[in-house]
N, C-alpha and C positions, 0 to 999 in steps of 0.2 A: 528260400524261396517257397513261401506257404502256398502260393497259388498253383505250384507245380508239383505239390505232393503226389507221390505215385507215378510220376512220369521219370522215365529213365533218360535224362537229356545229356548226361556226361558220360562218355566212355572212357574208362581209365584201364590201362594195362593191368592184368592180374585180377580183374573183377570177373565174377561168373557171368559169362555171356557168350553167345555164339558168334563167331566171326562172320561179318557180312560176306555174301557170296558175290563175286563179280558178275555183271550182267552177261548175257550171252554174246559172244564175239569180243568181249573186252579182255585184256590180258589180266592174269591174276595179280593182286597186289604182293609186292615182295615181303617175305617173312621179316617181321621186326625182331630185333634182338637187343639185349642189354650189352653195353660195351664191355663190362665186367661185373663182378659180384658187388663191388663198391657202389656202382651206379643203381643197381637194384636195392641195395640196402638203403640208399638215400631215398628212393622212391617209397620203399616200405615204410620208412619213418614218416615220410609226408602222409601217407595214407592213415597212419595211426594218430597223427597230431591233431588235437582238437582246438589248440589255441591257434587262431588265425595269424597272429604276429610271429610265432614261432614257425608256422608252416610257411609263411612267406620267406623267412630267413633260410629254411631248408630248400625252397624252390630256387632262391638266388644262388645257393651253393651248387645245387644240381645243375643250373644253367651255366655257371661259371666253369665248372669242371668238365661238363659234357655239353658244350654248346651245340654239337652236331648230333645230339642222340636221336635214334630212330623214333623215340617218343616225344619228340619236340612238339609236335601238334597237340598231343594230350596234356603235355606240360603246360602249354599255352591256355588250355581250357581250365586247369587248375589254378594257374594265376587268376584267370578271369573270376572264378567263383570265390577265390580267397579275397581278391579286391572288394567283391561284393560284400563279403562277409565283414571286412573292415570299413565298410561304408565310404569308400573312395571312388565315387562315381566318375570322376574324370579318368581315372586308370581303368575302371570297368569299360568305359566306352573305347579307350585306346586298345585294351587287350581284345574287346569284342570285335572291333574292326579288324584287327590282325587275324582272328579266327575266321572272320567272313570272307577275307581274302582268299583263304584255303578252302573254304566250305560255305558258299553264299546262303545255304539253306540250314545253317546250324541252328537248332532250336535255343539251345543254351545262350548263344551269343546274341541272337535277335531278341529273346526275352529279357536279358539283363541289360542290354543297351536300352530297350524300350522302358524298362522300369527305372533305370538310373537317370535318364535324361531329365525328367523334371525335378531331380534332386540337385541338379546344378545350381549353384548361386550366381555364377555369372556366365551363362552359356554364350559360346560364340557361335558365328555362323555355321562353322563346321560341326559343331556340337548338335545344332538344330537339325542339320541335315542328316546326320548319323541317326538321330532319333526318329526322324520322319522316314528314313529308309527302312529302319528296323521295323517301326509300327507296321508299315505297309507290307514288309515282308511277312510278319506274323499272319496279318489278315489274308493275303493272298495264298499262303500255304496252310491255313487252318486245317483244311480237308486232308491234306497229306499227313500233317503232324498228328491228327487225332483220327486217323483211320482206325476202323475196328481192329484190324490185324496189328496195329501199333500198341494196342491197350494191354498193359501188364495183366497177368492172370489174377494178380492180388487186388486190382483195382475194380470196383463195381462199375456197371454201366453209367449209374447216376453220378458217380464221382467224376468219371471220364467226361461226361457232358458237362458238369460244372467247371471242371478244369479248362474245357475248350471255351466256355462262355467267359470265365475270368480272364482267359488269355486275350480274348477278343476285346473284352471291356478295357484291359490294360492298353492295348494298342490304340483305342480310340481315345482314351484319356491323354496319352502322350501325344497323338497327333493334334489333339485340341489344345494342349499345352504349347505345342511348338507353334501353332497358328497364332495363339495368343500372344507369344513373344514377338512374332512378326507383325503384329497389329492387323492380322487377317481375321477380323472379329467375326465375320460371317462364316467363315471355314470353322473357326473355333467352336461357335455355337453349334453348328450341325454335329461336329465330333462329340461335343460334351452331351448332346441330346441322345446320340446313339449309345454312349457310354451309360447314360441314366436309364435307357430302355432296358439294358442287360442287368444293371445293378442300380435300383432307384436310391437306395440307402448309401449315399457317398456324399458327405457334407463338403468335402474338398471340391468335388466336380460341381456341385451346386453353386458354391462360391465362385468358382472360376467362370461357370456359365452366367452368373449375374454380372460379373466384371466384363465379360465379352459384351453383353447386351448393353450395359452401361456405356461402354467405350464406343459404341456406335453413335452416341450422341443424338438419339432420336427421342424426343420428349414423350412421344406417345408409347414408348416401350419401357419407360422407367419404372413403371409400376411392376412389370415382369422382372426386371432386375431386382427390385425390392422383395418380391416373392421368394426368389432363389437366395438372397441373403438371409431372409427370415428362416428358411429351411435349413441353411448352413449353420444359423445360430442356434437352432432349436432342436436339432436331432441329438439324441442321447449317444453318448460314445459307444454303448453296447449295440446300437443300431446304425453304425456308420458315421457317428458324429465325430467332432474334433475332441481331443483331450481337454481336461477343465480350463487350463491356462489360455490355450488357443482359442477355445470357444468363448471365453469371456471377452477376449479381444474383438472377435468377430461380431459378438453381440453388441458391444459398444458402438462398433462402425455401423451395424445395421440400424440401431435406435437413432443415432445421429442422422443417418441418411433418411430414415422415415420421417423424423421430426422436421428435417429441412424441407422434405417434399410435401408433406401433408399438414404438419403442425402438431404440437403435442396433443396426444390423444391415447391414453392409457387403454381404453376399452378397444379402440381400433387396433392398437398395436397387438393386443393379446388375440384378438380375432384373427389377424393376419398370421401369427405365429401358429395357432391352431390349425388354420387352413393348410398352411405350408407344411406342417408335420404329417398331414394326411395324404399328401401326394407329392411326387417329384416334380410335377408340372402344374402350372396355374390352370384353372378351368377355362372354358372358352368365354371370350368377352370380359376377362378379368380387368378390373379397373380399381384404382385408388385415387380418390379426390386429391388434387393438388391443394396447397393451403389456399390459393386464390379461389378455387372452386368451393372449398369448404367455407370460406369467409362469405362468399356470395350466397351460398346456400343457407347459412345462418342468418344473414342480413335479410334475405327473403322470407324465412321462417318468422323472423322477428317482425318484419313488416306486416305479415298476415295476422300475427297475434296482437301487435300494438302498432296499428298504421299511424296514429297520431305522432307517437314518439319517434317513429322511424322517419317520418316526414321532417319533423323538427331537427333531428340529428343530420339529416341530409342538408337542410338549410344551413345549419350551423357550420357544417363542414365547409360549404361554399363561401359563407361570410368570413370564416377565419382562414381562407386560402389566400394566395397572393393577389387575386383579383376580387377580394370580397367587397371592396367599395363598388366596383363596376357591377358586380352581381346584384347588389342591393339596389343601385339605381335603376338597373335594367329590368329586374324581375320582381322586386317587392315594393319599392316605394310607390305609395299612392294607390296600391291595389288592394283588394280585399284578401286577407291571408288567414287561414289556409284556403278559403275560397273553394272548398270541394276538391282540391288536388288529392289525387290517390283515394278518393272517397272520404276524406277528412273534412268535417265541417267546422270543428273546433279543436284548439290545442288544450292539453290539460297541465296545469302547473300547481305546485304548492305554495301558498301564501307566505311570504317572508316578512313583509312590512306593509302598512297602509298609512295614507296620510289624508286627512287628519286621523286620529285614533278612532273617532266616531264619525259615522257618515262621510266615509272617505271618498275622494275622487281621484286617488292616485294609488295604484296597487303595484307592488314589486313581487314577481314570482320567479320560482326556480322550476325549470321543466325537466331537463336531463338530470339535474342534481338539485333535491329539495333545499339544500343550504346554499346555493350559488345563485346570486340574482341574475337572471338572463333576460327578462324582459319587464318592462315598466308599462303599465296600462294607464293612459290618461282618459278618465271617463267623461262623458259629455254631462252627466248629472251624478250627483252624490248617491251612494249606495246606503241602504239603510242600516242603522246600527253599527255593529262591528263583528269581526271574526277573528278567532285565534290563529297564530302562525302555524303552518302545516295543513291548513284548510285546503282541500283540493278545489280548484277554480277552473272553469272551462270558459274559453272566450274565443272569439275572432274579432279581427280589427283591421285598421290600416296602418302599416308601418310608416313612420315619418322621420325617424333618425336612427343612426346605427353607430355603435362604437365597438371597435375590434379589441381594444384593451384599455380597460376591463371590458369583456364581452357583454353587450347589452343592446337590445332592440326595444325601441319606444314605439308603442302603438297608440292610435287614436281608437277609442272603443266606445260604441254605444252602449248605454246601460242595459239595453234589451238583449244585448249579445254577451252578457255575462251570466253564467250558470254555476250553481252550487254555493252561491253566497248565502250564508245562514242568517245574517243579521235582519232584525226586524225594527221598524220604526217604534219609538217609545210610545207607550199608550198616552193619550191626551189626558191631562189632569181633570179630576171630577170637579164639576162645579157645584158649589154649595151656597144657595141662595138663602136670605133671611127668612126665618120661619114666620108665616103670617099668623098674626094673632086672630083669634076667633072674634067675630063682631060682638060688640057689647049690646 
């Protein structure tokens, strides 16, 4: 019981201690005695035995031979601490409940039941009730358990205060865990929050707190849950974090949850880790973009930087959708496009082919992809000269036909609405007339 170091919580016969005095008006407790020397010898062997399994065997022998021992209550407490040493939480809770029947404010029983309840792999309703009762028992009796006159002389004031805080933290952790098992996520969140106020460096509690918030199924709070998962995955073991193997598993879960919510973003992921490591709770107005929000922001940023391409991509998305033909007929056919939509006067594309090769009247361009023919321009007059594939051309025109597969939009385009064409008309041939002879 590392948290209880320095606290004398288990009173055993034969230990150096002063017997408690009966309260005024109450009869004195009867004197306890060993049945015989053999009983004392068994007890003495139990006290000296360091191996918990061997100690349990001795306890069973003591109980079998002396079931009605005057020291049966003390023996029960030794059972309790021995089961705890053997990591048998179900038996700790059973023995602890027996102790509490005799002594409802027994610190050892309350503490060990509280500590062992979250260790159960398949807790029943009674187990959850025992953990809840013990946790509340610790909290309601903290002042009594940690009164100044209860402090051992060898324990410093600082250690005494620390032990009280750790005991209170344990109680809130277990109460939160019990609420989590009952799907009472609001109560669980409150208890885990109180635990983290007492000890911010507890990765397990951060993970449970994130789970409680996530189970509330409130979309606006999912970012908070991710914050707590990030902290659980990022705390070093020396500072309240998980052991390496468990931490790796938590980290994988956190990364998957983050990517699902926000989308893959290595820089954003690292920023969240760094923020979560710095504090047990997220800052006010904490927010993480959802994947849809991030997509919309990127689209808006792209549209600001390249409005022509953004407009074309939107048109193409509509045209390749289920209602593409209807969209073309209702919104594009016969209209001047882009026509100033979104502030765009002309589309930009890369030349793929031209007909004829010189003085063409038909151009095929790629807009989103320089190598994919997306538009065909039918010109009202031939362009001068020729241009190399890849030349950037700007244009506006009137769509007259559309194909979804392969995708292509045919525009009627006036020559004056084409920009960027580098070709020039060939120079007219020089006239060479006959050289006049001088008059004779």
